[in-house]
VEXDREN-2710 file (C-alpha; in Angstrom, 1 decimal):
% VEXDREN-2710
k/r/px/py/pz
1/MET/-21.4/8.6/-17.3
2/PRO/-21.6/10.1/-20.8
3/PRO/-20.8/7.5/-23.5
4/ASP/-18.2/9.7/-25.3
5/ARG/-15.9/9.7/-22.2
6/GLU/-13.8/6.6/-22.0
7/ARG/-12.9/5.5/-18.4
8/VAL/-9.5/4.0/-18.0
9/SER/-7.9/2.6/-14.9
10/LEU/-5.9/4.8/-12.6
11/ARG/-2.2/3.9/-13.0
12/PHE/0.1/5.0/-10.2
13/VAL/3.6/6.2/-11.1
14/SER/6.1/5.7/-8.3
15/THR/8.4/8.5/-9.4
16/PRO/6.9/11.8/-10.5
17/LEU/8.7/13.6/-13.3
18/SER/11.2/16.3/-12.3
19/ALA/13.4/18.6/-14.4
20/PRO/15.2/21.9/-14.2
21/LEU/13.2/24.8/-15.5
22/ASP/14.9/28.0/-16.7
23/LEU/13.0/31.2/-17.3
24/ALA/14.8/34.1/-18.8
25/PHE/13.8/37.3/-20.6
26/ASP/15.0/40.9/-21.0
27/TYR/12.9/43.4/-19.0
28/THR/12.7/46.8/-20.8
29/ARG/11.8/49.7/-18.6
30/SER/11.0/53.3/-19.4
31/LEU/12.8/55.2/-16.6
32/GLY/11.1/58.6/-16.7
33/PRO/12.8/62.0/-16.0
34/VAL/14.2/61.2/-12.5
35/LEU/15.6/57.7/-12.9
36/GLY/16.5/58.5/-16.5
37/ARG/18.8/61.3/-15.3
38/PHE/20.3/59.1/-12.6
39/ALA/21.0/56.4/-15.2
40/ALA/22.5/58.9/-17.6
41/GLY/24.8/60.1/-14.8
42/LEU/26.0/56.6/-14.1
43/ARG/27.0/56.3/-17.7
44/GLU/29.1/59.4/-17.3
45/ARG/30.5/58.0/-14.1
46/ARG/28.8/60.5/-11.7
47/ILE/26.1/59.9/-9.1
48/GLU/23.2/62.2/-8.4
49/GLY/20.5/62.1/-5.8
50/VAL/17.4/64.1/-5.3
51/ARG/16.5/66.4/-2.3
52/GLY/13.2/65.8/-0.4
53/SER/11.1/68.4/1.4
54/ASP/12.8/67.5/4.7
55/GLY/16.2/68.2/3.2
56/ARG/17.3/64.6/3.0
57/VAL/19.1/63.5/-0.2
58/HIS/17.8/60.2/-1.6
59/VAL/20.2/58.0/-3.6
60/PRO/19.1/56.4/-5.8
61/PRO/16.7/59.2/-6.4
62/VAL/12.9/58.9/-5.9
63/GLU/10.4/60.5/-8.1
64/TYR/8.0/61.5/-5.3
65/ASP/8.7/62.9/-1.8
66/PRO/8.2/60.1/0.9
67/VAL/6.8/62.7/3.2
68/THR/4.5/64.9/1.1
69/ALA/4.2/62.7/-2.1
70/ALA/5.0/65.8/-4.2
71/ALA/7.2/65.4/-7.3
72/LEU/10.9/66.0/-6.6
73/THR/13.1/67.9/-9.1
74/GLU/16.1/69.2/-7.1
75/PHE/19.1/67.0/-8.1
76/VAL/22.1/66.9/-5.9
77/PRO/25.6/65.5/-6.9
78/VAL/27.0/63.1/-4.3
79/SER/30.4/61.4/-3.9
80/ASP/31.4/58.0/-5.3
81/GLU/32.8/57.1/-1.8
82/GLY/30.7/56.2/1.2
83/THR/30.2/54.1/4.4
84/VAL/28.9/50.6/4.8
85/LEU/25.8/50.6/7.1
86/SER/25.2/46.8/7.0
87/TRP/26.3/43.8/5.0
88/SER/25.7/40.1/4.3
89/TRP/28.3/37.7/2.9
90/ILE/27.7/35.7/-0.3
91/PRO/30.0/32.6/-0.2
92/GLU/28.5/31.1/-3.4
93/PRO/27.5/33.8/-6.0
94/LEU/24.6/33.0/-8.3
95/GLU/24.6/33.4/-12.0
96/GLY/24.1/37.1/-13.0
97/GLN/25.3/38.6/-9.7
98/PRO/27.9/41.4/-9.9
99/LEU/30.8/39.1/-9.0
100/ALA/31.6/35.5/-9.8
101/THR/33.8/35.2/-6.6
102/PRO/32.5/35.5/-3.0
103/PHE/31.5/39.0/-2.1
104/ALA/29.3/41.0/0.3
105/TRP/26.0/42.6/-0.4
106/ALA/26.1/45.9/1.5
107/LEU/23.9/49.0/2.2
108/VAL/26.3/51.9/1.3
109/ARG/25.5/55.5/2.2
110/LEU/27.4/57.7/-0.2
111/ASP/29.0/60.9/1.1
112/GLY/26.4/63.7/0.6
113/ALA/23.5/61.2/0.7
114/ASP/21.1/60.5/3.5
115/THR/19.8/57.1/2.3
116/ALA/21.7/53.9/1.5
117/MET/21.9/52.0/-1.8
118/LEU/22.3/48.2/-2.1
119/HIS/25.3/47.0/-4.0
120/ALA/28.2/44.6/-4.0
121/VAL/31.5/45.0/-2.1
122/HIS/34.5/43.2/-3.5
123/VAL/36.7/41.8/-0.7
124/ASP/38.5/38.4/-0.4
125/SER/36.8/37.2/2.9
126/PRO/34.1/38.2/5.4
127/ALA/36.9/39.0/7.8
128/GLU/37.6/42.1/5.7
129/MET/34.0/43.4/6.0
130/ARG/32.7/45.5/8.8
131/THR/30.0/48.0/9.5
132/GLY/31.4/51.5/9.2
133/MET/34.1/50.7/6.7
134/ARG/34.8/53.2/3.9
135/VAL/34.3/52.1/0.3
136/ARG/34.5/53.6/-3.1
137/VAL/32.9/52.9/-6.5
138/ARG/34.7/50.7/-9.1
139/TRP/33.1/51.8/-12.4
140/ALA/32.4/49.3/-15.2
141/ASP/34.7/49.4/-18.2
142/GLU/31.8/49.7/-20.7
143/PRO/29.0/51.9/-19.2
144/ALA/25.4/51.6/-20.6
145/GLY/23.3/53.9/-18.5
146/HIS/22.4/51.1/-16.0
147/ILE/22.9/50.4/-12.3
148/ARG/25.5/47.9/-13.4
149/ASP/27.7/50.9/-14.5
150/ILE/28.7/50.6/-10.9
151/ALA/30.6/47.3/-11.2
152/TYR/31.0/47.0/-7.4
153/PHE/32.5/48.8/-4.4
154/LEU/36.0/48.5/-3.1
155/PRO/37.5/49.4/0.3
156/VAL/39.0/52.9/0.2
157/GLY/42.7/52.4/-0.5
158/ALA/42.4/49.0/-2.1
159/ASP/44.3/48.8/-5.4
160/ASP/42.1/47.5/-8.2
161/GLY/43.9/49.2/-11.1
162/PRO/43.0/52.6/-12.6
163/SER/39.4/53.5/-13.0
164/PRO/38.3/53.8/-16.6
165/ALA/38.0/57.2/-18.1
166/PRO/34.5/58.7/-18.4
167/PRO/32.9/58.2/-21.8
168/PRO/31.7/61.2/-23.9
169/LYS/28.5/62.8/-22.7
170/SER/25.4/61.4/-24.4
171/GLU/21.7/62.1/-24.7
172/GLN/19.6/60.5/-22.0
173/SER/17.9/57.4/-23.5
174/GLY/15.3/57.0/-20.8
175/VAL/15.2/53.2/-21.2
176/MET/16.9/50.4/-19.2
177/VAL/17.1/46.8/-20.2
178/THR/17.6/44.3/-17.4
179/PRO/18.0/40.5/-18.0
180/ILE/15.7/38.5/-15.7
181/GLN/16.6/34.9/-15.0
182/LEU/15.0/32.2/-12.8
183/HIS/16.4/28.7/-12.4
184/TYR/14.6/26.1/-10.4
185/GLN/13.7/22.4/-10.2
186/HIS/10.1/21.7/-11.1
187/SER/8.6/18.5/-9.9
188/ALA/5.3/17.5/-11.4
189/SER/2.5/15.9/-9.3
190/PRO/1.7/12.3/-9.9
191/GLU/-1.4/13.3/-11.9
192/GLU/0.7/15.7/-14.1
193/SER/3.4/13.0/-14.5
194/ARG/0.9/10.6/-15.9
195/TYR/-0.5/13.3/-18.2
196/LEU/3.1/14.1/-19.5
197/ARG/4.0/10.5/-20.0
198/GLY/0.8/10.1/-22.0
199/LEU/1.8/13.0/-24.2
200/ALA/5.1/11.2/-25.0
201/GLU/2.9/8.3/-26.2
202/GLY/0.6/10.5/-28.3
203/LYS/-2.2/10.4/-25.8
204/LEU/-4.2/13.1/-24.0
205/ILE/-4.9/12.0/-20.5
206/GLY/-7.3/13.9/-18.2
207/GLN/-8.9/13.2/-14.9
208/ARG/-12.6/13.1/-13.8
209/CYS/-14.1/14.3/-10.6
210/PRO/-16.1/11.5/-9.1
211/LYS/-18.7/13.9/-7.7
212/CYS/-19.5/16.4/-10.5
213/GLU/-17.9/14.2/-13.3
214/LYS/-16.1/17.2/-14.8
215/VAL/-13.0/16.2/-16.8
216/TYR/-9.9/18.3/-16.4
217/ILE/-6.9/18.4/-18.8
218/PRO/-4.2/19.1/-17.9
219/PRO/-5.3/17.1/-14.8
220/ARG/-5.5/18.4/-11.2
221/GLY/-5.1/16.4/-8.1
222/ALA/-8.4/17.6/-6.8
223/CYS/-11.5/19.0/-8.4
224/PRO/-11.6/22.9/-8.0
225/THR/-15.4/22.8/-7.9
226/ASP/-16.0/20.1/-5.2
227/GLY/-12.6/19.8/-3.6
228/VAL/-12.5/16.0/-3.8
229/PRO/-9.6/14.0/-5.3
230/THR/-9.8/13.2/-9.0
231/VAL/-9.4/9.4/-9.2
232/ASP/-10.4/8.3/-12.7
233/GLU/-8.2/8.8/-15.7
234/VAL/-9.9/9.6/-19.0
235/GLU/-8.2/9.3/-22.4
236/LEU/-9.6/12.1/-24.6
237/PRO/-9.6/12.5/-28.4
238/ASP/-7.3/15.1/-30.0
239/THR/-10.3/17.0/-31.5
240/GLY/-12.2/19.9/-30.0
241/ILE/-13.4/23.4/-30.6
242/VAL/-12.1/26.9/-30.3
243/THR/-13.8/28.7/-27.4
244/THR/-12.1/32.0/-27.6
245/PHE/-8.9/33.3/-29.2
246/CYS/-6.5/36.2/-29.8
247/ILE/-4.8/37.2/-33.0
248/VAL/-1.2/38.1/-32.4
249/ASN/-0.1/41.0/-34.6
250/VAL/2.8/42.4/-32.6
251/PRO/6.3/41.0/-33.1
252/PHE/8.4/40.4/-30.0
253/LEU/11.9/39.0/-29.1
254/GLY/12.1/35.2/-29.4
255/GLN/8.9/34.9/-31.5
256/ARG/8.9/31.7/-33.5
257/ILE/6.0/32.4/-35.8
258/LYS/5.6/35.4/-38.1
259/PRO/2.5/37.4/-37.2
260/PRO/-0.4/37.4/-37.6
261/TYR/-1.2/34.1/-36.0
262/VAL/-3.8/32.8/-33.5
263/ALA/-3.4/31.7/-29.9
264/ALA/-6.7/30.0/-28.9
265/TYR/-8.3/28.2/-26.0
266/ILE/-9.1/24.6/-27.2
267/LEU/-11.8/22.6/-25.5
268/LEU/-11.2/19.0/-26.3
269/ASP/-14.2/16.8/-26.9
270/GLY/-15.2/15.3/-23.6
271/ALA/-13.2/17.9/-21.5
272/ASP/-14.7/20.5/-19.2
273/ILE/-11.8/23.0/-19.3
274/ALA/-10.0/24.6/-22.2
275/PHE/-6.2/25.0/-22.6
276/LEU/-4.2/27.5/-24.7
277/HIS/-2.5/26.4/-27.9
278/LEU/-1.8/27.6/-31.5
279/VAL/-4.3/27.4/-34.3
280/LEU/-2.6/27.3/-37.7
281/GLY/-3.5/25.8/-41.1
282/CYS/-5.8/28.7/-42.0
283/GLY/-5.7/32.4/-42.2
284/ALA/-5.8/34.2/-38.8
285/ALA/-8.9/36.1/-39.9
286/ASP/-10.7/32.8/-40.6
287/VAL/-10.5/31.5/-37.0
288/ARG/-13.7/31.9/-35.1
289/MET/-15.4/30.8/-31.9
290/GLY/-16.9/27.3/-32.2
291/MET/-14.5/26.2/-35.0
292/ARG/-13.8/22.5/-35.0
293/VAL/-10.1/21.7/-34.8
294/LYS/-7.8/18.7/-34.6
295/ALA/-4.3/18.3/-33.2
296/ASN/-1.3/18.2/-35.5
297/TRP/1.2/16.0/-33.8
298/LYS/5.0/16.1/-34.3
299/PRO/6.7/12.9/-35.5
300/ARG/6.8/10.3/-32.7
301/ASP/10.6/10.3/-32.7
302/GLU/10.5/14.0/-31.8
303/CYS/8.0/13.6/-29.0
304/TRP/8.8/13.8/-25.3
305/THR/6.9/14.6/-22.1
306/SER/5.6/17.9/-23.3
307/LEU/2.5/19.5/-24.8
308/GLU/4.9/20.8/-27.5
309/ASN/4.4/17.3/-29.0
310/ILE/1.3/18.9/-30.5
311/SER/2.7/21.4/-33.0
312/HIS/-0.6/23.2/-33.4
313/PHE/-4.3/22.7/-34.0
314/GLU/-5.9/23.1/-37.4
315/PRO/-9.4/23.2/-38.8
316/THR/-11.2/19.9/-39.5
317/GLY/-13.7/21.4/-42.0
318/GLU/-16.6/20.2/-39.8
319/PRO/-19.6/22.5/-39.1
320/ASP/-19.0/24.9/-36.2
321/ALA/-20.2/24.0/-32.7
322/PRO/-23.2/26.1/-31.6
323/TYR/-22.4/28.8/-29.1
324/GLU/-24.7/27.3/-26.4
325/SER/-22.5/24.1/-26.4
326/PHE/-19.4/25.9/-25.1
327/ALA/-20.7/29.2/-23.6
328/HIS/-20.2/28.0/-20.0
329/HIS/-16.6/27.1/-20.8
330/LEU/-15.5/30.6/-21.6
END
């Protein structure tokens, strides 16, 4: 066993860490001429499909013919009323869905169309839903050139107040912004839990494979090289080298650091796998492969079970590591 790798006893934790994890971002999509025209029509409270080579009208429109794969350009106006082909009841709507009260997801074929579109139908109970029922569009009060300009569908004849007046005609933007959200409960493995609890104490805990003796941080339950359980914990120093890196020059939504800055793979001394972190404390142009760096920890009272406890890595001023010492870790 190499002398610079300290072996520590394996400490079993009865309860792995678990916490809610929320991922959210705005997905910006360039629509192109076909979907762009469809979205612009929705903003003006009208619906268009596109005719295929076999005469069928597709709503929403498709850019290429499903039969011949040729580009489609013949737009066809269709009605804002249609027929429910199938449906599924949603008793407990999720965040971000069209309605906050129970509703039905339904495939609706609009009059004049030959294909169905998926959208919400607003009724009070599943007893009011049926295949073949007639529905009409309830337009959103503030259109934006998005599929959500159709707020939902209502049964024909249902009174939901007057539909809002169409807005003035506008130029087609060709861009759609859709919020993406994912909420779930993440449960860490026992190995990850010990690693995360170590971070809360200002320690970097990895695990060693008993066969090849490679040290992994963050740890894995089994060695990816040999497939055997990793059973020995190893406390690693907070110093290492930059193996490879990227200079971030492009600003983006939610960015916490003003560009340019460096995101780099850091190989801790004694580890056999690098992890991604920030390198600050010097100019972005001064970062290089083989640079020796040290962790800059946040104050202990701000630490929790997260790698965010390390604010960043910064140069130590020591001589660079030779390329041969980390070439096989790239």
